[in-house]
DRENZA-485183 format. One record per residue (C-alpha): chain; x, y, z. Coordinates in pm, whole numbers, plus 32768, in hexadecimal, padded with zeros to 4 digits. Layout:
SITE  kette     x     y     z
SITE      A     X     Y     Z
...
***
This chain:
SITE  kette     x     y     z
SITE      A  49BD  33AE  80F5
SITE      A  487E  342D  817B
SITE      A  4838  329E  81D3
SITE      A  499A  326C  8229
SITE      A  497A  33A5  8348
SITE      A  4842  3322  83A4
SITE      A  48AC  31DE  83FD
SITE      A  49CE  3246  8507
SITE      A  4990  320D  865B
SITE      A  49A2  32BE  87A5
SITE      A  4AFC  3217  881A
SITE      A  4B78  3280  869A
SITE      A  4B02  33A6  86DF
SITE      A  4BBC  33DB  880E
SITE      A  4CF4  3352  8784
SITE      A  4CE4  3446  863B
SITE      A  4CA1  3555  8750
SITE      A  4DE8  351D  8824
SITE      A  4EB5  352C  871C
SITE      A  4E4E  3634  8616
SITE      A  4EC1  378A  8684
SITE      A  4DC0  38C2  864C
SITE      A  4E89  397F  8575
SITE      A  4E57  384E  846A
SITE      A  4D11  3859  84C1
SITE      A  4CCE  39C3  848D
SITE      A  4D9A  398E  832F
SITE      A  4CD1  3885  82B3
SITE      A  4B9B  394B  8328
SITE      A  4BEF  3A79  8245
SITE      A  4C50  3993  8139
SITE      A  4AFD  38D3  8106
SITE      A  49AA  396A  803F
SITE      A  4879  396B  8104
SITE      A  47C6  38CC  7FE8
SITE      A  4861  3790  7FD9
SITE      A  4767  3668  8036
SITE      A  483F  35F0  8155
SITE      A  4885  375D  81EE
SITE      A  4753  36F1  82E5
SITE      A  482E  35D2  835A
SITE      A  494B  36B2  8384
SITE      A  48BD  3792  845C
SITE      A  4865  3688  8568
SITE      A  49B6  361A  8565
SITE      A  4A35  3772  8569
SITE      A  4940  37BD  86B4
SITE      A  49BD  3679  8751
SITE      A  4B52  36BE  8723
SITE      A  4B42  3830  8781
SITE      A  4A8C  37CB  88AD
SITE      A  4BA7  36BE  890F
SITE      A  4CC0  37C7  88C6
SITE      A  4C1E  38D1  8996
SITE      A  4D2D  39AB  8A73
SITE      A  4CEE  38FC  8B7D
SITE      A  4D3E  37A0  8AFE
SITE      A  4E9D  372C  8B13
SITE      A  4F25  360A  8A79
SITE      A  5003  3527  8B63
SITE      A  5161  354F  8B58
SITE      A  5203  3410  8ADE
SITE      A  5321  3375  8BA4
SITE      A  542E  3429  8AAF
SITE      A  539B  358A  8B1D
SITE      A  5394  3531  8C94
SITE      A  54F6  3532  8CD3
SITE      A  54E7  351C  8E33
SITE      A  54F2  33C0  8EDE
SITE      A  54BD  3347  903F
SITE      A  54DD  3211  90FC
SITE      A  554F  315D  9258
SITE      A  56AF  314A  9267
SITE      A  568C  3054  93A5
SITE      A  5630  2F1E  93CA
SITE      A  54BD  2EE9  93DC
SITE      A  540E  2E7D  9523
SITE      A  5409  2F09  9699
SITE      A  554B  2FA8  970D
SITE      A  55F2  30DE  97A5
SITE      A  560F  31C2  967E
SITE      A  5598  31A2  9514
SITE      A  5631  327B  9405
SITE      A  5578  32DF  92F2
SITE      A  5632  339C  91EF
SITE      A  55A5  3489  90D3
SITE      A  567C  3504  8FBB
SITE      A  5631  35F3  8E92
SITE      A  55F7  3738  8E21
SITE      A  54AA  3746  8F15
SITE      A  555A  36E9  904E
SITE      A  554E  382B  90EE
SITE      A  53CE  382F  908C
SITE      A  53A5  36FB  913B
SITE      A  5463  37B7  9276
SITE      A  535E  38EE  9259
SITE      A  522D  380A  9217
SITE      A  5270  36E1  931F
SITE      A  5380  3756  9433
SITE      A  5313  385A  9557
SITE      A  5423  38CC  962D
SITE      A  53FE  3999  9758
SITE      A  549E  3ACD  96C8
SITE      A  53EF  3AC4  958E
SITE      A  550F  3B18  94BD
SITE      A  55C0  3A9A  9365
SITE      A  5678  395E  93AE
SITE      A  57F5  39A3  93E0
SITE      A  58B5  38B5  9319
SITE      A  5974  378A  93CA
SITE      A  58B8  37CE  9523
SITE      A  57E5  36EC  95BB
SITE      A  56CB  379C  964A
SITE      A  55B2  373A  9724
SITE      A  5454  371F  9670
SITE      A  52FC  36A1  9647
SITE      A  529B  35FB  950C
SITE      A  5142  364B  949D
SITE      A  504A  35E7  9367
SITE      A  5086  36B3  9258
SITE      A  4F2C  3750  920C
SITE      A  4EC7  3739  939C
SITE      A  4FD7  37C4  9477
SITE      A  4F01  3763  95AC
SITE      A  4F30  35F5  955D
SITE      A  506C  35BB  960E
SITE      A  5100  3462  958E
SITE      A  524D  344C  9678
SITE      A  5336  3517  9746
SITE      A  54C5  3501  96C3
SITE      A  55D3  35AB  9623
SITE      A  5609  3624  94C8
SITE      A  573A  3682  9432
SITE      A  5776  3746  92B8
SITE      A  58B4  3707  91E6
SITE      A  58DB  37FE  90E8
SITE      A  5935  3795  8FA9
SITE      A  5A51  3771  8F16
SITE      A  5AD6  3729  906D
SITE      A  59F3  35CE  9090
SITE      A  5A0A  347E  9053
SITE      A  5955  3479  8F06
SITE      A  59DD  35D6  8EB5
SITE      A  5875  367E  8ECB
SITE      A  5776  3713  8FE2
SITE      A  576D  35FF  90D9
SITE      A  568C  35E7  9225
SITE      A  568B  34FE  931F
SITE      A  5572  34A3  93E5
SITE      A  55FE  33E5  953F
SITE      A  54C2  3353  95E4
SITE      A  5423  3257  96E0
SITE      A  5451  30E9  963B
SITE      A  530C  306B  965D
SITE      A  5229  2FC3  9525
SITE      A  5126  30C7  954D
SITE      A  51FF  3204  956C
SITE      A  52AA  3179  9435
SITE      A  5192  312D  935C
SITE      A  50D9  3273  93C7
SITE      A  5222  3364  936A
SITE      A  5263  329F  9212
SITE      A  50C7  32C6  91CF
SITE      A  50D5  3443  91EF
SITE      A  5202  3475  9124
SITE      A  5159  338E  8FFC
SITE      A  5059  34C6  8FF9
SITE      A  5147  35C4  8F88
SITE      A  511F  35E3  8E14
SITE      A  52AC  35F6  8E08
SITE      A  5301  34D5  8EA3
SITE      A  5329  3364  8E43
SITE      A  53AE  321B  8F15
SITE      A  5502  320D  8EA2
SITE      A  5567  30DB  8DEA
SITE      A  567E  2FD2  8E5A
SITE      A  57B6  306D  8E78
SITE      A  5755  31BF  8DE2
SITE      A  57E7  326C  8EE8
SITE      A  593D  31D0  8ECA
SITE      A  590E  3208  8D56
SITE      A  58C2  339C  8D77
SITE      A  5A2B  3385  8E22
SITE      A  5ACA  32F3  8CEF
SITE      A  5A13  33C6  8C0C
SITE      A  5A8D  34FF  8CE8
SITE      A  5BD6  3487  8CD1
SITE      A  5BE8  3431  8E50
SITE      A  5C58  32CB  8E15
SITE      A  5CD4  31EA  8CEE
SITE      A  5C57  307C  8C98
SITE      A  5D7F  2FE8  8D7E
SITE      A  5D0C  30CB  8E9B
SITE      A  5BAB  3080  8E6C
SITE      A  5C07  2F19  8E64
SITE      A  5CB7  2F48  8FC4
SITE      A  5BAF  2FEF  9052
SITE      A  5AD0  2EBD  8FE4
SITE      A  5BD7  2DD2  9078
SITE      A  5BFF  2E8A  91B9
SITE      A  5A67  2E84  91F3
SITE      A  5A9F  2CFD  91BF
SITE      A  5BDB  2CD5  9268
SITE      A  5B9D  2B92  935E
SITE      A  5D0E  2B4D  93BA
SITE      A  5E34  2C50  9411
SITE      A  5EEE  2BEA  92E2
SITE      A  5DD8  2C58  9218
SITE      A  5DA9  2D96  92D5
SITE      A  5F25  2DD4  9286
SITE      A  5EFA  2D94  912C
SITE      A  5DB6  2E5B  90DC
SITE      A  5E28  2FB9  91BF
SITE      A  5F56  2F85  90D3
SITE      A  5E89  2FB3  8FBB
SITE      A  5D9A  30A1  905A
SITE      A  5E9F  319A  90AD
SITE      A  5F22  31C5  8F49
SITE      A  6067  30F8  8F65
SITE      A  5FF4  2FFD  8E45
SITE      A  5F86  3117  8D77
SITE      A  60EC  31D2  8D8C
SITE      A  6173  3058  8D37
SITE      A  60D2  3060  8BDE
SITE      A  60E1  31E1  8BAD
SITE      A  6242  3194  8BC1
SITE      A  6244  3089  8AB8
SITE      A  6151  3151  89C8
SITE      A  6256  3260  89DF
SITE      A  6362  31B2  8990
SITE      A  62AC  3135  8862
SITE      A  623D  32A0  8811
SITE      A  63CD  32F3  8816
SITE      A  640B  31EC  8739
SITE      A  6314  326A  8638
SITE      A  6364  33FC  867B
SITE      A  64B8  3396  85E2
SITE      A  6422  3296  84A9
SITE      A  6329  33A7  8455
SITE      A  645B  349D  8447
SITE      A  6517  33EB  8342
SITE      A  63C6  33D5  8261
SITE      A  63A6  3552  8274
SITE      A  651B  35C1  8261
SITE      A  65FF  3486  8216
SITE      A  673F  3484  827F
SITE      A  681D  3596  8222
SITE      A  685B  36E9  8299
SITE      A  6732  36F3  8381
SITE      A  6744  358B  8402
SITE      A  687F  3509  8488
SITE      A  68BB  33AD  842F
SITE      A  687C  3277  850C
SITE      A  6731  32E8  854F
SITE      A  6664  31A9  84B7
SITE      A  676D  30C0  8578
SITE      A  672D  31A7  86C3
SITE      A  65B1  315C  8675
SITE      A  65F6  2FE4  866C
SITE      A  66E2  3007  87B5
SITE      A  659E  307D  887E
SITE      A  64A6  2FAE  87E4
SITE      A  6594  2E71  884C
SITE      A  6591  2EEF  89A2
SITE      A  642C  2F22  89BD
SITE      A  63F6  2DC3  890E
SITE      A  64BE  2D37  8A13
SITE      A  63F4  2DF1  8B4B
SITE      A  62BC  2D63  8A9F
SITE      A  6332  2BF8  8A9A
SITE      A  639B  2BF8  8BD1
SITE      A  6237  2C4D  8C58
SITE      A  61C2  2B50  8B5B
SITE      A  62AE  2A3A  8BFD
SITE      A  6201  2A54  8D87
SITE      A  614B  28FC  8D6D
SITE      A  600D  29C9  8D6B
SITE      A  6053  2A40  8EDC
SITE      A  5F76  2B44  8EC4
SITE      A  5E3C  2ABB  8E3A
SITE      A  5E74  29C1  8F64
SITE      A  5E93  2A7D  9076
SITE      A  5D60  2B49  9006
SITE      A  5C70  2A29  8FBD
SITE      A  5CF4  2903  90B7
SITE      A  5E0A  27FE  90AC
SITE      A  5D8C  26A2  9050
SITE      A  5DFD  25AB  9124
SITE      A  5DC7  2437  90E7
SITE      A  5DC6  231C  9204
SITE      A  5E1A  21E9  91AA
SITE      A  5EA5  209F  9218
SITE      A  5E14  1F22  9260
SITE      A  5CBE  1EDB  92E3
SITE      A  5CA5  1F29  9462
SITE      A  5DF1  1FB8  9497
SITE      A  5D45  2106  9537
SITE      A  5D00  21E3  93EA
SITE      A  5BAA  220D  946F
SITE      A  5C0E  225E  95F3
SITE      A  5D18  2366  954D
SITE      A  5C04  242C  94AC
SITE      A  5B5A  240A  95EF
SITE      A  5C53  2486  96C1
SITE      A  5CA5  25AA  95BF
SITE      A  5B41  2619  95A7
SITE      A  5B12  25D9  970C
SITE      A  59E0  2559  96D5
SITE      A  5972  23F3  9673
SITE      A  594C  2452  951C
SITE      A  597D  22F3  948F
SITE      A  5901  218E  9509
SITE      A  5A16  20F9  95BD
SITE      A  59F6  1F53  95E5
SITE      A  5AF8  1E37  9627
SITE      A  5A47  1DB6  94D0
SITE      A  5B58  1DD6  93AE
SITE      A  5AC1  1E98  926E
SITE      A  59B1  1F78  9346
SITE      A  5A11  207F  9282
SITE      A  598E  2059  90F8
SITE      A  59A2  21AC  906D
SITE      A  5A5D  22FC  90AE
SITE      A  59F1  23DD  91BD
SITE      A  5A59  254A  91A9
SITE      A  5A83  2648  92C2
SITE      A  5B16  27B6  92CC
SITE      A  5BEC  27DA  93ED
SITE      A  5D02  28CA  9431
SITE      A  5E43  282D  9460
SITE      A  5F8C  2917  94D8
SITE      A  5ECE  2A3F  945D
SITE      A  5EA6  29CC  930B
SITE      A  5D2C  296B  9276
SITE      A  5D28  27D2  9256
SITE      A  5C28  2709  919C
SITE      A  5C71  25B2  9228
SITE      A  5BFD  248C  9166
SITE      A  5BCF  2336  9220
SITE      A  5BE7  2239  9123
SITE      A  5B9C  20A8  913E
SITE      A  5C8E  1FC4  91AA
SITE      A  5D38  1F49  9072
SITE      A  5D77  1DD0  9072
SITE      A  5D21  1CBB  8F57
SITE      A  5B92  1C85  8F82
SITE      A  5AB6  1BD7  8EB1
SITE      A  598F  1C81  8F50
SITE      A  58D9  1D60  8E24
SITE      A  5899  1E7C  8F0A
SITE      A  59F0  1E92  8FB8
SITE      A  5AA9  1E89  8E7B
SITE      A  59F3  1FBC  8DF4
SITE      A  5A58  2076  8F37
SITE      A  5BB4  1FF8  8F2D
SITE      A  5BDF  206B  8DD4
SITE      A  5B56  21D2  8E06
SITE      A  5C46  21DB  8F5B
SITE      A  5D6D  21A5  8E58
SITE      A  5D16  22C1  8D7D
SITE      A  5CEC  23B8  8EA2
SITE      A  5E12  2341  8F1F
SITE      A  5ECA  239A  8D94
SITE      A  5E2D  24D6  8D9B
SITE      A  5E73  2543  8EFD
SITE      A  5F74  2659  8F59
SITE      A  5FD6  25B5  909F
SITE      A  5F9C  245E  90FD
SITE      A  5FA7  23B0  923B
SITE      A  5FD9  2213  926F
SITE      A  5F37  21B4  93AF
SITE      A  5FF7  202D  93F2
SITE      A  5FC3  1F70  9508
SITE      A  6109  1F70  95CB
SITE      A  6109  1DF5  965E
SITE      A  6099  1D5B  9512
SITE      A  61B9  1E52  9425
SITE      A  62E7  1DFF  9517
SITE      A  6354  1C7A  94BB
SITE      A  6468  1BB5  9518
SITE      A  6541  1B26  93FF
SITE      A  66A0  1A63  93DC
SITE      A  6751  1BA9  93CB
SITE      A  6692  1C5D  94CC
SITE      A  6579  1D31  94FE
SITE      A  64B0  1DC2  93C6
SITE      A  63A7  1E82  936C
SITE      A  626C  1DC4  9291
SITE      A  6194  1E86  919D
SITE      A  6067  1DE4  910E
SITE      A  60BC  1DC0  8FA0
SITE      A  5F55  1E34  8F4A
SITE      A  5FD9  1F84  8FE5
SITE      A  6155  1FA4  8F64
SITE      A  60D7  2058  8E13
SITE      A  6042  2164  8EDB
SITE      A  616C  21B3  8FCD
SITE      A  624D  22AE  8F34
SITE      A  636E  234D  8FC9
SITE      A  6296  2472  902C
SITE      A  61B1  23A5  90E1
SITE      A  6192  23F5  924B
SITE      A  6158  229F  9357
SITE      A  608B  227C  949C
SITE      A  60F0  2131  954A
SITE      A  5FB8  2119  9622
SITE      A  5F63  202A  974E
SITE      A  60B8  2045  97FC
SITE      A  601C  1FF8  993A
SITE      A  6027  1E91  98D8
SITE      A  61A2  1E93  9889
SITE      A  62C9  1EE8  9959
SITE      A  63A1  204D  9961
SITE      A  64C4  1F7B  989E
SITE      A  63C1  1F28  9787
SITE      A  6345  207A  9777
SITE      A  64A0  2110  973A
SITE      A  6517  1FF1  963F
SITE      A  63DA  200D  956B
SITE      A  6443  218A  9550
SITE      A  657A  2184  94F7
SITE      A  654B  206A  93C7
SITE      A  642C  212B  9350
SITE      A  6502  2235  926D
SITE      A  63C8  22FE  926F
SITE      A  6345  2429  9335
SITE      A  628F  233C  944A
SITE      A  620F  2333  95BC
SITE      A  61B5  2224  968C
SITE      A  6081  226C  9766
SITE      A  5F3A  21B7  980B
SITE      A  5DF4  2251  9790
SITE      A  5D5F  218C  98B0
SITE      A  5E32  21ED  99D7
SITE      A  5E7F  233D  9971
SITE      A  5FF5  231C  9986
SITE      A  60D8  23D6  98CD
SITE      A  5FA2  247F  980B
SITE      A  5FDA  25E7  9853
SITE      A  6156  2592  97B3
SITE      A  60B8  2507  968B
SITE      A  5FEA  2645  9663
SITE      A  60E3  2721  9692
SITE      A  61D1  2692  95BE
SITE      A  60F0  2643  949C
SITE      A  609B  27BB  94A7
SITE      A  6202  283F  948B
SITE      A  622F  2784  9370
SITE      A  60FF  27F9  92B4
SITE      A  6172  2959  9325
SITE      A  62F6  28FE  9294
SITE      A  6249  284B  915F
SITE      A  617E  296B  90FC
SITE      A  6281  2A76  917B
SITE      A  618F  2B24  926D
SITE      A  6298  2B4D  93AD
SITE      A  6293  2CE7  93FB
SITE      A  63FE  2D1D  9326
SITE      A  63B2  2C5A  9206
SITE      A  6233  2C9D  91D9
SITE      A  62B7  2E25  9201
SITE      A  63B8  2E1E  90D0
SITE      A  62FB  2D01  9000
SITE      A  6180  2D6A  9037
SITE      A  60CF  2CDE  8F0A
SITE      A  6072  2DAC  8DDF
SITE      A  5FB1  2CCB  8D28
SITE      A  5E5D  2C65  8E0B
SITE      A  5D78  2C21  8CE5
SITE      A  5D64  2B52  8BA9
SITE      A  5D2E  2CAB  8AF7
SITE      A  5E51  2D3A  8B72
SITE      A  5F2E  2C03  8AEE
SITE      A  5E77  2BFC  8982
SITE      A  5EDF  2D85  8931
SITE      A  6044  2D4A  8993
SITE      A  6057  2C13  88F4
SITE      A  5FF5  2CDB  87C7
SITE      A  60D5  2E0A  8808
SITE      A  61C5  2D09  882D
SITE      A  6194  2C77  86D6
SITE      A  6172  2DC8  8618
SITE      A  62DC  2E2D  86C6
SITE      A  637F  2CCC  8646
SITE      A  62E4  2D4B  84F4
SITE      A  639E  2E8D  84DE
SITE      A  64CD  2E29  8575
SITE      A  64C1  2D40  845C
SITE      A  648A  2E5F  8366
SITE      A  6593  2ECD  828E
SITE      A  65D4  3041  8278
SITE      A  6573  3035  8124
SITE      A  6414  2FF9  8171
SITE      A  63F7  3126  8269
SITE      A  62AE  317B  823D
SITE      A  6244  2FFF  82A0
SITE      A  62FE  300C  83A9
SITE      A  6251  3131  842C
SITE      A  6107  3090  841E
SITE      A  6186  2F76  84E8
SITE      A  61F8  3067  8610
SITE      A  60AA  313A  85DF
SITE      A  5FFC  2FCE  8622
SITE      A  60BE  2F88  8734
SITE      A  6091  308E  880A
SITE      A  5F11  3094  878D
SITE      A  5F1F  2F26  8860
SITE      A  5FB7  2FA2  89A3
SITE      A  5ED1  30DD  8983
SITE      A  5D8E  3009  89B0
SITE      A  5E0E  2F73  8AE0
SITE      A  5DE0  30A2  8B9F
SITE      A  5CCD  3151  8AAC
SITE      A  5D9E  327A  8A14
SITE      A  5D00  320B  88B9
SITE      A  5BAC  31D9  8863
SITE      A  5B3E  3097  88F3
SITE      A  59C5  30B5  88FC
SITE      A  5999  2F49  88EE
SITE      A  5A70  2EFE  89FF
SITE      A  59B2  2FEB  8AD1
SITE      A  587E  2F17  8B26
SITE      A  5950  2DEC  8B79
SITE      A  5A03  2E98  8C57
SITE      A  58D6  2F39  8D12
SITE      A  57B2  2E4D  8D2B
SITE      A  5831  2D93  8E48
SITE      A  5830  2EA8  8F40
SITE      A  5712  2EF4  9038
SITE      A  561E  2FED  8FDF
SITE      A  5682  310A  90CA
SITE      A  57F8  30F1  9066
***
């Protein structure tokens, strides 16, 4: 043992010294005998360890012990105001250490106060003049004590204040989404509200904002709670039958009543599931595919929608050979526009690959818009004027496809009217070169998108999408399967029927976080910004 202890290097002594408590060392000291041959080595070890465990030396607190967190909650960089948020049990200590007000008193909760922010261990060094407010828990966003410092938004100021906070032994930088996660764990928000806040921050269009505020204010939570309550009411009836059975204490028809309620809940869930992914599409963006024959004006349309030269436009057919995508706001909807290669029969290998990609994009799109050259589309026949659709496009045009007849400046007004009446689709005639009828097209196309996804004021208020994420859909599909299994379970197997209902309630509860779902939390919070 002496040889073993003698071979321990200084780094190992330090490691041992930082992890062994003094009382353990003293117990070991009493247990050994000084006559043992390795006692001299032990004494060297004891002296080194005792020196490292002096009362003046404290172990560094772990992140779990430093429960007070801080972060910049506004975008970094130059600006008018920067907000640094501090939350946790020692938030008030931060105020006492770094915030100096003219009246030098305890902060009044929820009152903004003019102050100077100073270095924690050198109060003569002023970092900035600003405002500070103290939110006393649980009446705060995180349900903990919260202090907010409103400072001038300069990089040097922000850096100096964050550096000063890092010197406080009870503070640590917040992780991504940690403030909102604490609000969730404190019961301030459920998961649908957390997702609503995240979507509200990321909203780029009016439809996204309206849907996000609907969730952030708790309306989505209320609907899921109503579904779960309906399932639990069914479960209560079935559990009563298990405990007492039908007889003097329980009236007849209880199981039938439970099944009737379950059918109502199942019908509601199935209605939400049959929404054609409306909520997910509004949140992530409508995928619009622009297609048509070469040189019809597809890239010109993309440039018109983007209000810039996003695509190369030439008179040479087949200029576009790959997919070009842009995210735009059309009619208040987020739209991901894909400009595709002109569809035609060709022997060019590169162009053929582009055409095949175009076909796949059109088939996978939420909305498709076919751009045709008006002079080339309207032709005379023995029976009168008719539309000519290139054979390569016929399989891609469905009843829901919208049509844009471009180059109206090269045709007469009568031809424009004829082509619209013969189209059989929602269609517009315009000239992307002269701009003729382009405002009417943009307005009409935006209205069509709003109608397609029910975004007018009345319909959106009454039919705001409940499902906005894939996990919502997955959990509701699971609940629907268990409810269907319950409806197919005979009264003789009542214990199994109760289990089916219990699983259905748990599936709905996972959406709003009413049960233990630790595995879901990381996925929900990981994409938040640090100060949120």
